[in-house]
TITIDREN-480617 format. One record per residue (C-alpha): residue number from 1; residue in three letters; x, y, z. Coordinates in nm, 4 decimals. Example, Ala and Ser with C-alpha at 12.3 -4.5 7.8 and 13.67 -1.06 7.14 Angstrom:
2
+-----+-----+----------+----------+----------+
:   i :  aa :        X :        Y :        Z :
+-----+-----+----------+----------+----------+
:   1 : ALA :   1.2300 :  -0.4500 :   0.7800 :
:   2 : SER :   1.3670 :  -0.1060 :   0.7140 :
+-----+-----+----------+----------+----------+
This chain:
409
+-----+-----+----------+----------+----------+
:   i :  aa :        X :        Y :        Z :
+-----+-----+----------+----------+----------+
:   1 : UNK :   9.7918 :   1.5274 :   3.9014 :
:   2 : UNK :  10.1202 :   1.6971 :   3.9911 :
:   3 : UNK :  10.4225 :   1.5094 :   4.1218 :
:   4 : UNK :  10.3731 :   1.6521 :   4.4712 :
:   5 : UNK :  10.0117 :   1.5290 :   4.4779 :
:   6 : UNK :  10.1176 :   1.1885 :   4.3462 :
:   7 : UNK :  10.3882 :   1.1496 :   4.6096 :
:   8 : UNK :  10.1443 :   1.2673 :   4.8758 :
:   9 : UNK :   9.9375 :   0.9516 :   4.8240 :
:  10 : UNK :  10.2315 :   0.7180 :   4.8959 :
:  11 : UNK :  10.1805 :   0.4949 :   5.2013 :
:  12 : UNK :  10.4611 :   0.4629 :   5.4523 :
:  13 : UNK :  10.5839 :   0.1266 :   5.3277 :
:  14 : UNK :  10.6183 :   0.2576 :   4.9707 :
:  15 : UNK :  10.8278 :   0.5494 :   5.1009 :
:  16 : UNK :  11.0484 :   0.3038 :   5.2936 :
:  17 : UNK :  11.0919 :   0.0842 :   4.9846 :
:  18 : UNK :  11.1856 :   0.3841 :   4.7701 :
:  19 : UNK :  11.4333 :   0.5047 :   5.0339 :
:  20 : UNK :  11.6049 :   0.1647 :   5.0320 :
:  21 : UNK :  11.6053 :   0.1648 :   4.6504 :
:  22 : UNK :  11.7616 :   0.5112 :   4.6325 :
:  23 : UNK :  12.0254 :   0.4163 :   4.8910 :
:  24 : UNK :  12.1063 :   0.0944 :   4.7054 :
:  25 : UNK :  12.1281 :   0.2768 :   4.3723 :
:  26 : UNK :  12.3705 :   0.5312 :   4.5206 :
:  27 : UNK :  12.5960 :   0.2622 :   4.6725 :
:  28 : UNK :  12.6025 :   0.0491 :   4.3564 :
:  29 : UNK :  12.6564 :   0.3600 :   4.1430 :
:  30 : UNK :  12.9527 :   0.4537 :   4.3633 :
:  31 : UNK :  13.1128 :   0.1095 :   4.3240 :
:  32 : UNK :  13.0630 :   0.1235 :   3.9486 :
:  33 : UNK :  13.1903 :   0.4840 :   3.9360 :
:  34 : UNK :  13.5202 :   0.3885 :   4.1040 :
:  35 : UNK :  13.5673 :   0.0949 :   3.8661 :
:  36 : UNK :  13.4729 :   0.3046 :   3.5626 :
:  37 : UNK :  13.7094 :   0.5853 :   3.6565 :
:  38 : UNK :  14.0031 :   0.3497 :   3.7030 :
:  39 : UNK :  13.9334 :   0.1752 :   3.3728 :
:  40 : UNK :  13.8786 :   0.4946 :   3.1732 :
:  41 : UNK :  14.1878 :   0.6651 :   3.3155 :
:  42 : UNK :  14.3881 :   0.3524 :   3.2377 :
:  43 : UNK :  14.2743 :   0.3697 :   2.8746 :
:  44 : UNK :  14.3580 :   0.7404 :   2.8569 :
:  45 : UNK :  14.7060 :   0.6787 :   2.9962 :
:  46 : UNK :  14.7760 :   0.3645 :   2.7884 :
:  47 : UNK :  14.7984 :   0.1259 :   3.0819 :
:  48 : UNK :  14.5999 :  -0.1617 :   3.2310 :
:  49 : UNK :  14.3285 :  -0.0900 :   3.4842 :
:  50 : UNK :  14.1733 :  -0.3346 :   3.7345 :
:  51 : UNK :  14.1128 :  -0.6647 :   3.5521 :
:  52 : UNK :  14.1735 :  -0.9456 :   3.8024 :
:  53 : UNK :  13.8948 :  -0.9440 :   4.0626 :
:  54 : UNK :  13.5789 :  -1.0582 :   3.8875 :
:  55 : UNK :  13.5068 :  -1.0346 :   3.5148 :
:  56 : UNK :  13.6935 :  -0.7321 :   3.3733 :
:  57 : UNK :  13.7750 :  -0.6330 :   3.7319 :
:  58 : UNK :  13.4117 :  -0.5474 :   3.8155 :
:  59 : UNK :  13.4463 :  -0.6670 :   4.1754 :
:  60 : UNK :  13.7621 :  -0.4640 :   4.2419 :
:  61 : UNK :  13.5746 :  -0.1754 :   4.4077 :
:  62 : UNK :  13.3800 :  -0.4159 :   4.6289 :
:  63 : UNK :  13.6988 :  -0.5948 :   4.7370 :
:  64 : UNK :  13.8658 :  -0.2605 :   4.8121 :
:  65 : UNK :  13.5699 :  -0.1613 :   5.0298 :
:  66 : UNK :  13.5859 :  -0.4915 :   5.2212 :
:  67 : UNK :  13.9619 :  -0.4487 :   5.2639 :
:  68 : UNK :  13.9195 :  -0.0978 :   5.4060 :
:  69 : UNK :  13.6481 :  -0.2132 :   5.6458 :
:  70 : UNK :  13.8672 :  -0.4969 :   5.7797 :
:  71 : UNK :  14.1842 :  -0.2910 :   5.8251 :
:  72 : UNK :  14.2995 :  -0.1800 :   6.1691 :
:  73 : UNK :  14.1088 :   0.1227 :   6.2935 :
:  74 : UNK :  14.3606 :   0.3706 :   6.4344 :
:  75 : UNK :  14.2589 :   0.6801 :   6.6318 :
:  76 : UNK :  14.5429 :   0.9233 :   6.7173 :
:  77 : UNK :  14.6087 :   0.9795 :   7.0855 :
:  78 : UNK :  14.5673 :   1.3569 :   7.0500 :
:  79 : UNK :  14.2363 :   1.3296 :   6.8605 :
:  80 : UNK :  13.8954 :   1.4240 :   6.9958 :
:  81 : UNK :  13.7496 :   1.0738 :   6.9677 :
:  82 : UNK :  13.3801 :   1.1658 :   6.9571 :
:  83 : UNK :  13.4170 :   1.4352 :   6.6895 :
:  84 : UNK :  13.6744 :   1.2191 :   6.5075 :
:  85 : UNK :  13.4117 :   0.9447 :   6.4660 :
:  86 : UNK :  13.1154 :   1.1734 :   6.3909 :
:  87 : UNK :  13.2893 :   1.3755 :   6.1140 :
:  88 : UNK :  13.2859 :   1.1057 :   5.8398 :
:  89 : UNK :  12.9274 :   1.0155 :   5.9282 :
:  90 : UNK :  12.8191 :   1.3778 :   5.8745 :
:  91 : UNK :  13.0044 :   1.4031 :   5.5438 :
:  92 : UNK :  12.8535 :   1.0807 :   5.4078 :
:  93 : UNK :  12.4945 :   1.1126 :   5.5313 :
:  94 : UNK :  12.4507 :   1.4630 :   5.3898 :
:  95 : UNK :  12.5434 :   1.3410 :   5.0407 :
:  96 : UNK :  12.2769 :   1.0692 :   5.0527 :
:  97 : UNK :  12.0100 :   1.3116 :   5.1792 :
:  98 : UNK :  12.0447 :   1.5222 :   4.8645 :
:  99 : UNK :  11.8759 :   1.2457 :   4.6607 :
: 100 : UNK :  11.5486 :   1.2800 :   4.8535 :
: 101 : UNK :  11.4117 :   1.5480 :   4.6160 :
: 102 : UNK :  11.5764 :   1.4443 :   4.2871 :
: 103 : UNK :  11.3232 :   1.2879 :   4.0452 :
: 104 : UNK :  11.4806 :   0.9792 :   3.8861 :
: 105 : UNK :  11.1766 :   0.8508 :   3.6951 :
: 106 : UNK :  10.8371 :   0.9596 :   3.5749 :
: 107 : UNK :  10.5178 :   0.7873 :   3.6868 :
: 108 : UNK :  10.5859 :   0.4159 :   3.7451 :
: 109 : UNK :  10.4087 :   0.1182 :   3.9008 :
: 110 : UNK :  10.5758 :   0.0019 :   4.2219 :
: 111 : UNK :  10.4110 :  -0.3063 :   4.3758 :
: 112 : UNK :  10.0749 :  -0.2072 :   4.2273 :
: 113 : UNK :  10.0956 :   0.1545 :   4.3442 :
: 114 : UNK :  10.1440 :   0.4493 :   4.1079 :
: 115 : UNK :  10.4312 :   0.6666 :   4.2203 :
: 116 : UNK :  10.7615 :   0.8185 :   4.1065 :
: 117 : UNK :  11.1162 :   0.7316 :   4.2148 :
: 118 : UNK :  11.1409 :   1.0452 :   4.4259 :
: 119 : UNK :  11.0998 :   1.0512 :   4.8039 :
: 120 : UNK :  10.9401 :   1.3952 :   4.8310 :
: 121 : UNK :  10.8771 :   1.7082 :   4.6268 :
: 122 : UNK :  10.9425 :   2.0281 :   4.8189 :
: 123 : UNK :  10.8511 :   2.3735 :   4.6826 :
: 124 : UNK :  11.2121 :   2.4726 :   4.7606 :
: 125 : UNK :  11.3731 :   2.1418 :   4.6657 :
: 126 : UNK :  11.6872 :   2.2916 :   4.5110 :
: 127 : UNK :  11.7490 :   2.5050 :   4.8202 :
: 128 : UNK :  11.7144 :   2.1876 :   5.0287 :
: 129 : UNK :  11.9885 :   2.0222 :   4.8202 :
: 130 : UNK :  12.2191 :   2.3230 :   4.8584 :
: 131 : UNK :  12.1510 :   2.3268 :   5.2334 :
: 132 : UNK :  12.2271 :   1.9606 :   5.3040 :
: 133 : UNK :  12.5369 :   1.9573 :   5.0840 :
: 134 : UNK :  12.6605 :   2.2694 :   5.2651 :
: 135 : UNK :  12.6275 :   2.0882 :   5.5978 :
: 136 : UNK :  12.8709 :   1.8321 :   5.4581 :
: 137 : UNK :  13.1415 :   2.0981 :   5.4934 :
: 138 : UNK :  13.1153 :   2.0516 :   5.8709 :
: 139 : UNK :  13.2407 :   1.6967 :   5.8236 :
: 140 : UNK :  13.5510 :   1.8291 :   5.6467 :
: 141 : UNK :  13.6200 :   2.0979 :   5.9091 :
: 142 : UNK :  13.5597 :   1.8697 :   6.2062 :
: 143 : UNK :  13.7724 :   1.5923 :   6.0558 :
: 144 : UNK :  14.0682 :   1.8252 :   6.0175 :
: 145 : UNK :  14.0285 :   1.9836 :   6.3606 :
: 146 : UNK :  13.9581 :   1.6665 :   6.5601 :
: 147 : UNK :  14.2649 :   1.4806 :   6.4282 :
: 148 : UNK :  14.4955 :   1.6740 :   6.6591 :
: 149 : UNK :  14.7559 :   1.7236 :   6.3887 :
: 150 : UNK :  14.8740 :   2.0194 :   6.1846 :
: 151 : UNK :  14.8477 :   1.8691 :   5.8371 :
: 152 : UNK :  14.4806 :   1.7644 :   5.8647 :
: 153 : UNK :  14.3936 :   2.1019 :   6.0189 :
: 154 : UNK :  14.5490 :   2.2933 :   5.7278 :
: 155 : UNK :  14.3939 :   2.0546 :   5.4769 :
: 156 : UNK :  14.0518 :   2.0948 :   5.6382 :
: 157 : UNK :  14.0747 :   2.4738 :   5.6272 :
: 158 : UNK :  14.1817 :   2.4740 :   5.2629 :
: 159 : UNK :  13.9162 :   2.2222 :   5.1565 :
: 160 : UNK :  13.6337 :   2.3963 :   5.3432 :
: 161 : UNK :  13.7316 :   2.7373 :   5.2038 :
: 162 : UNK :  13.7328 :   2.5938 :   4.8523 :
: 163 : UNK :  13.3976 :   2.4194 :   4.8935 :
: 164 : UNK :  13.2287 :   2.7289 :   5.0369 :
: 165 : UNK :  13.3741 :   2.9528 :   4.7637 :
: 166 : UNK :  13.2517 :   2.7383 :   4.4771 :
: 167 : UNK :  12.9162 :   2.6723 :   4.6443 :
: 168 : UNK :  12.8511 :   3.0466 :   4.6257 :
: 169 : UNK :  12.9104 :   3.0448 :   4.2505 :
: 170 : UNK :  12.7037 :   2.7274 :   4.2166 :
: 171 : UNK :  12.4097 :   2.8791 :   4.4001 :
: 172 : UNK :  12.4235 :   3.1945 :   4.1889 :
: 173 : UNK :  12.4298 :   2.9890 :   3.8681 :
: 174 : UNK :  12.0962 :   2.8327 :   3.9699 :
: 175 : UNK :  11.9177 :   3.1652 :   4.0209 :
: 176 : UNK :  11.8685 :   3.2050 :   3.6456 :
: 177 : UNK :  11.7063 :   2.8593 :   3.6394 :
: 178 : UNK :  11.4645 :   2.9647 :   3.9147 :
: 179 : UNK :  11.3753 :   3.2810 :   3.7237 :
: 180 : UNK :  11.3188 :   3.0987 :   3.3965 :
: 181 : UNK :  11.1163 :   2.8103 :   3.5481 :
: 182 : UNK :  10.9357 :   3.0301 :   3.8052 :
: 183 : UNK :  10.9858 :   2.7552 :   4.0630 :
: 184 : UNK :  11.2430 :   2.6000 :   4.2955 :
: 185 : UNK :  11.0826 :   2.2563 :   4.2851 :
: 186 : UNK :  11.2930 :   1.9966 :   4.1039 :
: 187 : UNK :  10.9897 :   1.8286 :   3.9450 :
: 188 : UNK :  10.8515 :   2.1653 :   3.8248 :
: 189 : UNK :  11.1881 :   2.2541 :   3.6679 :
: 190 : UNK :  11.1964 :   1.9176 :   3.4874 :
: 191 : UNK :  10.8397 :   1.9696 :   3.3639 :
: 192 : UNK :  10.9256 :   2.3227 :   3.2444 :
: 193 : UNK :  11.2120 :   2.1885 :   3.0331 :
: 194 : UNK :  10.9900 :   1.9142 :   2.8915 :
: 195 : UNK :  10.7371 :   2.1741 :   2.7764 :
: 196 : UNK :  10.9921 :   2.4107 :   2.6229 :
: 197 : UNK :  11.3655 :   2.3408 :   2.5791 :
: 198 : UNK :  11.6491 :   2.2269 :   2.8008 :
: 199 : UNK :  11.7981 :   2.4937 :   3.0257 :
: 200 : UNK :  12.1473 :   2.3952 :   2.9085 :
: 201 : UNK :  12.0565 :   2.5576 :   2.5757 :
: 202 : UNK :  11.8543 :   2.8572 :   2.6936 :
: 203 : UNK :  12.0745 :   2.9331 :   2.9950 :
: 204 : UNK :  12.4080 :   2.8168 :   2.8569 :
: 205 : UNK :  12.6229 :   3.0588 :   3.0683 :
: 206 : UNK :  12.4540 :   2.9268 :   3.3839 :
: 207 : UNK :  12.5215 :   2.5714 :   3.2661 :
: 208 : UNK :  12.8922 :   2.6428 :   3.2112 :
: 209 : UNK :  12.9271 :   2.8169 :   3.5485 :
: 210 : UNK :  12.7524 :   2.5272 :   3.7242 :
: 211 : UNK :  12.9737 :   2.2641 :   3.5587 :
: 212 : UNK :  13.2902 :   2.4504 :   3.6629 :
: 213 : UNK :  13.1541 :   2.5085 :   4.0125 :
: 214 : UNK :  13.0553 :   2.1468 :   4.0683 :
: 215 : UNK :  13.4106 :   2.0343 :   3.9849 :
: 216 : UNK :  13.5540 :   2.2886 :   4.2300 :
: 217 : UNK :  13.2936 :   2.2114 :   4.4974 :
: 218 : UNK :  13.3752 :   1.8406 :   4.4932 :
: 219 : UNK :  13.7528 :   1.9035 :   4.5220 :
: 220 : UNK :  13.8233 :   1.7158 :   4.2011 :
: 221 : UNK :  14.1023 :   1.7695 :   3.9473 :
: 222 : UNK :  14.2161 :   2.0228 :   3.8424 :
: 223 : UNK :  14.0857 :   2.1807 :   4.1671 :
: 224 : UNK :  14.2112 :   1.9064 :   4.4021 :
: 225 : UNK :  14.5294 :   2.0654 :   4.5373 :
: 226 : UNK :  14.3616 :   2.1027 :   4.8769 :
: 227 : UNK :  14.3664 :   1.7209 :   4.9088 :
: 228 : UNK :  14.6633 :   1.6323 :   4.6871 :
: 229 : UNK :  14.8467 :   1.3349 :   4.8354 :
: 230 : UNK :  15.1923 :   1.4588 :   4.7348 :
: 231 : UNK :  15.1531 :   1.8082 :   4.8794 :
: 232 : UNK :  14.9388 :   1.7695 :   5.1924 :
: 233 : UNK :  14.9650 :   1.4002 :   5.2817 :
: 234 : UNK :  14.5993 :   1.3414 :   5.1987 :
: 235 : UNK :  14.4515 :   1.6636 :   5.3337 :
: 236 : UNK :  14.1873 :   1.6653 :   5.6083 :
: 237 : UNK :  14.1583 :   1.2822 :   5.6221 :
: 238 : UNK :  14.5313 :   1.2138 :   5.6726 :
: 239 : UNK :  14.4809 :   1.0513 :   6.0139 :
: 240 : UNK :  14.1811 :   0.8390 :   5.9097 :
: 241 : UNK :  14.1957 :   0.4685 :   5.8352 :
: 242 : UNK :  13.9739 :   0.1633 :   5.7987 :
: 243 : UNK :  13.5964 :   0.2172 :   5.7747 :
: 244 : UNK :  13.6051 :   0.5892 :   5.8575 :
: 245 : UNK :  13.8369 :   0.6571 :   5.5638 :
: 246 : UNK :  13.6077 :   0.4434 :   5.3472 :
: 247 : UNK :  13.3178 :   0.6701 :   5.4480 :
: 248 : UNK :  13.5071 :   0.9781 :   5.3271 :
: 249 : UNK :  13.5901 :   0.7953 :   5.0040 :
: 250 : UNK :  13.2224 :   0.7008 :   4.9659 :
: 251 : UNK :  13.1132 :   1.0585 :   5.0408 :
: 252 : UNK :  13.3378 :   1.1963 :   4.7649 :
: 253 : UNK :  13.1874 :   0.9770 :   4.4947 :
: 254 : UNK :  12.8292 :   1.0065 :   4.6195 :
: 255 : UNK :  12.8754 :   1.3843 :   4.6150 :
: 256 : UNK :  12.9985 :   1.3639 :   4.2545 :
: 257 : UNK :  12.6902 :   1.1619 :   4.1599 :
: 258 : UNK :  12.4677 :   1.4063 :   4.3509 :
: 259 : UNK :  12.5945 :   1.7187 :   4.1738 :
: 260 : UNK :  12.5760 :   1.5333 :   3.8408 :
: 261 : UNK :  12.2171 :   1.4317 :   3.9152 :
: 262 : UNK :  12.1327 :   1.7910 :   4.0062 :
: 263 : UNK :  12.2886 :   1.9136 :   3.6795 :
: 264 : UNK :  12.0829 :   1.6546 :   3.4898 :
: 265 : UNK :  11.7657 :   1.7674 :   3.6657 :
: 266 : UNK :  11.8166 :   2.1419 :   3.6227 :
: 267 : UNK :  11.9830 :   2.1633 :   3.2820 :
: 268 : UNK :  11.9338 :   1.8435 :   3.0776 :
: 269 : UNK :  11.5640 :   1.7758 :   3.1212 :
: 270 : UNK :  11.5935 :   1.5286 :   3.4075 :
: 271 : UNK :  11.4653 :   1.1783 :   3.3385 :
: 272 : UNK :  11.3022 :   1.2724 :   3.0073 :
: 273 : UNK :  11.4368 :   1.1251 :   2.6842 :
: 274 : UNK :  11.6266 :   1.3122 :   2.4178 :
: 275 : UNK :  11.4139 :   1.5185 :   2.1775 :
: 276 : UNK :  11.2472 :   1.2893 :   1.9273 :
: 277 : UNK :  11.2795 :   0.9791 :   2.1488 :
: 278 : UNK :  10.9926 :   1.0492 :   2.3851 :
: 279 : UNK :  10.8207 :   0.7233 :   2.2932 :
: 280 : UNK :  11.0908 :   0.5322 :   2.4851 :
: 281 : UNK :  10.9683 :   0.6795 :   2.8141 :
: 282 : UNK :  10.6781 :   0.4316 :   2.8138 :
: 283 : UNK :  10.9023 :   0.1263 :   2.7848 :
: 284 : UNK :  10.9213 :  -0.1099 :   3.0830 :
: 285 : UNK :  10.6168 :   0.0577 :   3.2338 :
: 286 : UNK :  10.7949 :   0.3928 :   3.2652 :
: 287 : UNK :  11.1068 :   0.2485 :   3.4314 :
: 288 : UNK :  11.3084 :   0.3142 :   3.1148 :
: 289 : UNK :  11.3234 :   0.6815 :   3.2195 :
: 290 : UNK :  11.5638 :   0.5697 :   3.4933 :
: 291 : UNK :  11.8044 :   0.4611 :   3.2188 :
: 292 : UNK :  11.7783 :   0.8028 :   3.0505 :
: 293 : UNK :  11.8433 :   0.9706 :   3.3843 :
: 294 : UNK :  12.1622 :   0.7765 :   3.4605 :
: 295 : UNK :  12.2835 :   0.8055 :   3.1016 :
: 296 : UNK :  12.2903 :   1.1825 :   3.1495 :
: 297 : UNK :  12.4494 :   1.1463 :   3.4952 :
: 298 : UNK :  12.7224 :   0.9284 :   3.3426 :
: 299 : UNK :  12.7881 :   1.2018 :   3.0867 :
: 300 : UNK :  12.8780 :   1.4432 :   3.3663 :
: 301 : UNK :  13.0797 :   1.1770 :   3.5454 :
: 302 : UNK :  13.2804 :   1.1213 :   3.2268 :
: 303 : UNK :  13.3591 :   1.4949 :   3.2291 :
: 304 : UNK :  13.5033 :   1.4508 :   3.5803 :
: 305 : UNK :  13.7221 :   1.1631 :   3.4589 :
: 306 : UNK :  13.8251 :   1.3489 :   3.1435 :
: 307 : UNK :  13.9395 :   1.6513 :   3.3436 :
: 308 : UNK :  14.1341 :   1.4349 :   3.5873 :
: 309 : UNK :  14.3118 :   1.2518 :   3.3064 :
: 310 : UNK :  14.4029 :   1.5560 :   3.0973 :
: 311 : UNK :  14.4546 :   1.8694 :   3.3094 :
: 312 : UNK :  14.7294 :   1.9479 :   3.5625 :
: 313 : UNK :  14.6449 :   2.0827 :   3.9063 :
: 314 : UNK :  14.5943 :   2.4538 :   3.9559 :
: 315 : UNK :  14.7664 :   2.6394 :   4.2371 :
: 316 : UNK :  14.5425 :   2.7014 :   4.5371 :
: 317 : UNK :  14.5504 :   3.0791 :   4.4952 :
: 318 : UNK :  14.4685 :   3.0459 :   4.1237 :
: 319 : UNK :  14.1448 :   2.8551 :   4.1606 :
: 320 : UNK :  14.0349 :   3.0583 :   4.4642 :
: 321 : UNK :  14.0923 :   3.3771 :   4.2642 :
: 322 : UNK :  13.9044 :   3.2251 :   3.9713 :
: 323 : UNK :  13.6074 :   3.1438 :   4.1947 :
: 324 : UNK :  13.5772 :   3.4815 :   4.3653 :
: 325 : UNK :  13.6905 :   3.7188 :   4.0891 :
: 326 : UNK :  13.5527 :   3.5453 :   3.7788 :
: 327 : UNK :  13.2698 :   3.3016 :   3.8446 :
: 328 : UNK :  13.0795 :   3.5034 :   4.1052 :
: 329 : UNK :  13.0871 :   3.8418 :   3.9181 :
: 330 : UNK :  12.9926 :   3.6717 :   3.5892 :
: 331 : UNK :  12.7053 :   3.4938 :   3.7666 :
: 332 : UNK :  12.5730 :   3.8222 :   3.9087 :
: 333 : UNK :  12.5863 :   3.9940 :   3.5688 :
: 334 : UNK :  12.4129 :   3.6988 :   3.4022 :
: 335 : UNK :  12.1366 :   3.7019 :   3.6653 :
: 336 : UNK :  12.0674 :   4.0693 :   3.5898 :
: 337 : UNK :  12.0504 :   3.9938 :   3.2166 :
: 338 : UNK :  11.8139 :   3.6970 :   3.2595 :
: 339 : UNK :  11.5907 :   3.8894 :   3.5005 :
: 340 : UNK :  11.5676 :   4.1832 :   3.2587 :
: 341 : UNK :  11.4832 :   3.9571 :   2.9639 :
: 342 : UNK :  11.2226 :   3.7744 :   3.1738 :
: 343 : UNK :  11.0559 :   4.1012 :   3.2749 :
: 344 : UNK :  11.0497 :   4.2211 :   2.9130 :
: 345 : UNK :  10.8951 :   3.8914 :   2.8071 :
: 346 : UNK :  10.6274 :   3.8972 :   3.0803 :
: 347 : UNK :  10.5412 :   4.2609 :   3.0080 :
: 348 : UNK :  10.4671 :   4.1685 :   2.6467 :
: 349 : UNK :  10.7537 :   4.3668 :   2.4959 :
: 350 : UNK :  10.7912 :   4.3247 :   2.1181 :
: 351 : UNK :  11.0485 :   4.0776 :   1.9930 :
: 352 : UNK :  11.2493 :   4.3617 :   1.8393 :
: 353 : UNK :  11.2968 :   4.5228 :   2.1826 :
: 354 : UNK :  11.4150 :   4.1936 :   2.3330 :
: 355 : UNK :  11.6590 :   4.1381 :   2.0461 :
: 356 : UNK :  11.7860 :   4.4964 :   2.0770 :
: 357 : UNK :  11.8457 :   4.4436 :   2.4505 :
: 358 : UNK :  12.0328 :   4.1180 :   2.3844 :
: 359 : UNK :  12.2426 :   4.2848 :   2.1120 :
: 360 : UNK :  12.3282 :   4.5701 :   2.3481 :
: 361 : UNK :  12.4412 :   4.3234 :   2.6133 :
: 362 : UNK :  12.6635 :   4.1447 :   2.3605 :
: 363 : UNK :  12.8207 :   4.4746 :   2.2502 :
: 364 : UNK :  12.8889 :   4.5765 :   2.6119 :
: 365 : UNK :  13.0473 :   4.2392 :   2.6898 :
: 366 : UNK :  13.2687 :   4.2635 :   2.3802 :
: 367 : UNK :  13.3745 :   4.6171 :   2.4764 :
: 368 : UNK :  13.4634 :   4.5104 :   2.8305 :
: 369 : UNK :  13.6598 :   4.2147 :   2.6943 :
: 370 : UNK :  13.8502 :   4.4428 :   2.4552 :
: 371 : UNK :  13.9348 :   4.6874 :   2.7334 :
: 372 : UNK :  14.0530 :   4.4003 :   2.9529 :
: 373 : UNK :  14.2846 :   4.2742 :   2.6786 :
: 374 : UNK :  14.4270 :   4.6250 :   2.6268 :
: 375 : UNK :  14.4872 :   4.6547 :   2.9993 :
: 376 : UNK :  14.6741 :   4.3248 :   2.9951 :
: 377 : UNK :  14.8917 :   4.4481 :   2.7100 :
: 378 : UNK :  14.9733 :   4.7655 :   2.9029 :
: 379 : UNK :  15.0694 :   4.5618 :   3.2083 :
: 380 : UNK :  15.2967 :   4.3428 :   2.9965 :
: 381 : UNK :  15.4617 :   4.6421 :   2.8304 :
: 382 : UNK :  15.5203 :   4.8012 :   3.1698 :
: 383 : UNK :  15.7455 :   4.5127 :   3.2762 :
: 384 : UNK :  16.1169 :   4.5642 :   3.3188 :
: 385 : UNK :  16.2893 :   4.6128 :   2.9832 :
: 386 : UNK :  16.5376 :   4.3480 :   2.8748 :
: 387 : UNK :  16.8818 :   4.3999 :   3.0264 :
: 388 : UNK :  16.7768 :   4.6262 :   3.3137 :
: 389 : UNK :  16.8853 :   4.4941 :   3.6505 :
: 390 : UNK :  16.6092 :   4.4367 :   3.9093 :
: 391 : UNK :  16.6120 :   4.6020 :   4.2524 :
: 392 : UNK :  16.6370 :   4.2716 :   4.4410 :
: 393 : UNK :  16.9565 :   4.0585 :   4.4618 :
: 394 : UNK :  16.9841 :   3.7794 :   4.2062 :
: 395 : UNK :  17.2023 :   3.4740 :   4.2892 :
: 396 : UNK :  17.4571 :   3.3603 :   4.0325 :
: 397 : UNK :  17.3787 :   3.0592 :   3.8166 :
: 398 : UNK :  17.5469 :   2.7330 :   3.9233 :
: 399 : UNK :  17.8227 :   2.5661 :   3.7173 :
: 400 : UNK :  17.9061 :   2.8905 :   3.5324 :
: 401 : UNK :  18.2818 :   2.9549 :   3.5022 :
: 402 : UNK :  18.4121 :   3.3080 :   3.4728 :
: 403 : UNK :  18.5838 :   3.3855 :   3.1390 :
: 404 : UNK :  18.8903 :   3.6049 :   3.1199 :
: 405 : UNK :  18.8457 :   3.8942 :   2.8796 :
: 406 : UNK :  19.2034 :   3.8653 :   2.7552 :
: 407 : UNK :  19.1374 :   3.5097 :   2.6408 :
: 408 : UNK :  19.3315 :   3.3354 :   2.9188 :
: 409 : UNK :  19.1940 :   3.0483 :   3.1170 :
+-----+-----+----------+----------+----------+
């Protein structure tokens, strides 16, 4: 029985219970993610993280959420009140909806009924995730526009442009996965990796492009200049306070968990155990697969924290140029390569022909890289020679006294 057939037998109350479980898991995971990030960054920067509220500061995130909810709710006089209130709701709800098609466990027993911790299995499940996360951009745009202020408007435009740009590269990085698995269903992709090998190994360029894109799509460091507090006063949510700001904060971390869960599903075998440890999937009646799933999700979340603690911010034009001029062209070229190899494999081409094609691709890539390096060297050598005065006026350096040639002062 396939996962879609298994989920099709779920009664309505089982679906409601699973929906509540998924929502609760996302909220608790968000609270733990905030605490973990603050503790890990504190260790990286040789300082003390939250350690007062609860044991080891575990209740710090919960207390911060309660504090935000009880703070004064301020709505600017020039704001469009209806859109101002709806924007954070759109941003948050879309992040939660992405978990509807992500398989978190294998077959388990839930109140005497055999099912899986997945709400539904669509034939185009990955496209559904990309669609609902794209709608979350409306929350960013509407929040910036409805505030009635210049700073949020500029921050909303910058953030939405960044999200859309990196979502294009993210979507292209998944095309190779669709070609290799011959399906867009999340459960089918997980099953394909369980039968063969993880896509992170077979489709390593797609994996790298997706990891870079998911960091840019979530506006996280080093791609967070669009929301940097020091430069743009918080970005699109500058005018938000109290519970509405808490919703944006919740949406950011739920979105991080969502893209990490999608990466786990598409590239790291989903809820399945590491190779050689498959016997652990039967522990706890199959519920142990949930632990494997979140162990892989935490791996990606640690990458987010590691990047934030070690890399400086990129300029806005730098990471936009990187998205459009590097990630997207590389994704298109990689899709052509994967499609060609897949056709050769399905047509029964000999292994020697496939290896010759792969070797030819490697040689072409190396030649293009060599030509690019030579072009860079030519550009550097074409710079102004040392000592030649530029065409534009150059101001004098401060605190520089003129020296008399005759030696006088």
